[in-house]
C-alpha atoms as one frame of an Amber mdcrd trajectory, in Angstrom:
protein
 -14.494   2.218 -19.339 -12.571   5.475 -19.627 -15.555   7.371 -18.205 -15.641
   5.026 -15.206 -11.904   5.510 -14.625 -12.317   9.275 -14.685 -15.324   9.022
 -12.375 -13.328   6.898  -9.907 -10.534   9.491  -9.946 -13.053  12.181  -9.000
 -14.785  10.089  -6.348 -11.587   9.137  -4.481 -10.100  12.648  -4.660 -10.695
  13.885  -1.110 -10.123  17.491  -2.182 -13.094  17.221  -4.548 -15.518  14.671
  -3.134 -16.945  13.696   0.209 -19.765  11.349   1.062 -22.368  12.200   3.644
 -24.143   9.259   5.201 -27.832   9.599   6.066 -30.017   7.185   8.013 -33.023
   7.085  10.273 -32.383   6.105  13.915 -33.634   2.541  13.369 -31.777  -0.789
  13.405 -32.127  -1.647   9.709 -31.234   1.832   8.504 -28.127   2.038  10.709
 -26.959  -1.439   9.637 -27.194  -0.327   5.994 -25.258   2.813   6.858 -22.515
   0.737   8.503 -22.176  -1.342   5.321 -22.027   1.794   3.203 -19.375   3.283
   5.499 -17.367   0.056   5.334 -17.462   0.029   1.527 -16.580   3.710   1.335
 -13.521   3.039   3.485 -12.544  -0.015   1.455 -12.615   2.063  -1.729 -10.922
   5.072  -0.094 -13.956   7.348  -0.480 -13.896  10.317   1.878 -16.799  10.314
   4.349 -17.083  13.569   6.283 -20.478  13.526   8.020 -23.315  11.341   9.244
 -26.861  12.617   9.488 -29.588  11.009  11.555 -32.867  11.851   9.859 -36.416
  11.905  11.254 -35.446  12.222  14.909 -38.586  12.788  16.974 -38.277  16.285
  18.493 -37.734  16.742  22.252 -41.050  18.565  22.680 -43.134  15.649  21.430
 -44.657  14.128  24.561 -47.497  12.170  23.003 -47.788   8.703  24.584 -47.960
   7.202  21.079 -44.348   8.228  20.452 -42.967   7.208  23.874 -41.558   3.843
  22.732 -40.368   5.310  19.421 -38.411   8.002  21.263 -36.892   5.427  23.613
 -35.796   3.253  20.676 -34.416   6.272  18.790 -32.343   7.325  21.792 -30.784
   3.849  21.899 -30.025   3.848  18.158 -28.597   7.381  18.256 -26.095   6.288
  20.918 -25.243   3.206  18.837 -24.746   5.317  15.700 -22.534   7.855  17.478
 -20.287   5.028  18.676 -20.268   3.224  15.316 -19.305   6.269  13.269 -16.970
   8.007  15.711 -14.965  10.198  15.034 -17.232  11.394  12.212 -19.393  14.332
  13.202 -23.089  13.513  13.436 -25.939  15.917  12.865 -29.518  15.183  13.851
 -32.425  16.287  11.737 -35.829  16.386  13.356 -38.900  14.629  12.039 -40.870
  17.311  10.215 -44.652  17.588  10.592 -45.051  16.603   6.938 -43.001  15.165
   4.106 -40.219  17.572   3.135 -41.287  18.860  -0.260 -40.994  22.249  -1.884
 -38.434  25.000  -1.564 -39.753  26.371   1.726 -39.309  23.106   3.666 -36.072
  22.243   1.845 -34.670  25.653   2.795 -35.748  25.124   6.399 -34.106  21.692
   6.403 -30.876  23.065   4.909 -30.785  25.921   7.405 -31.352  23.515  10.284
 -28.569  21.171   9.175 -25.925  23.554   7.878 -26.935  27.119   8.708 -25.205
  29.391   6.219 -22.505  26.828   5.400 -23.827  25.150   2.263 -20.356  24.873
   0.771 -20.724  21.376  -0.682 -23.310  21.172  -3.412 -22.720  18.416  -5.935
 -25.176  17.141  -8.503 -24.748  14.290 -10.916 -26.756  12.196 -13.308 -24.718
   9.066 -12.640 -27.391   7.553 -10.433 -27.147   5.126  -7.563 -24.468   2.481
  -7.315 -24.827  -0.407  -4.884 -22.628  -3.325  -4.008 -24.266  -6.285  -2.332
 -22.067  -8.883  -0.735 -23.966 -12.025   0.249 -22.899 -13.271   3.660 -23.671
 -16.574   5.370 -26.844 -16.680   7.467 -24.784 -16.861  10.671 -23.515 -13.321
   9.994 -26.558 -11.786  11.690 -25.486 -13.390  14.981 -21.893 -12.168  14.950
 -20.207  -8.775  15.058 -18.177  -7.275  12.221 -14.574  -6.798  13.340 -12.856
  -5.458  10.213 -12.717  -5.782   6.467  -9.964  -5.056   3.987  -8.968  -5.600
   0.399  -5.975  -7.907  -0.030  -4.694  -8.533  -3.556  -8.064  -7.612  -5.023
  -9.998  -9.880  -2.635 -12.320  -8.692   0.120 -11.508 -10.250   3.492 -14.181
  -9.807   6.183 -13.423 -10.658   9.796 -16.083 -11.285  12.419 -16.131 -11.783
  16.179 -18.442 -14.428  17.582 -19.017 -13.129  21.096 -21.127 -16.166  22.009
 -17.879 -18.115  22.488 -16.080 -15.553  24.614 -15.559 -16.599  28.201 -17.683
 -14.626  30.618 -15.774 -13.120  33.522
């Protein structure tokens, strides 16, 4: 338990740690990113950047990608609004899977240029928190969430019941 306490101290120290959120411009990926951002805020974890990965480049005019590009444009606008005021960087879809030092260097240069000031590695692994919500939750909009006396309170807005003007 002492190791976990020390780890928590490091993770919530904004002078030491920041979280960078990465997603593809697709509905499912962005929804997962919103949940991650919500949890990071609940636990006071510093988030300093969002990255949209695998964005189809402007020059791609192939008819096959027309609908994909249209959908990505919509999701990029949604993501920018959802994560404002966090800065958002867009990383293009590479011609092949990013593997090897050459492509990783190209990716790093594209995202950060010479500013690679935050390099953190750990063997802690991945930590996930899943909060089951009622089935109706997919029809309503998340308003806010907060911890009160050790309990998570999640507030939703059901816009189906709002009066139309």
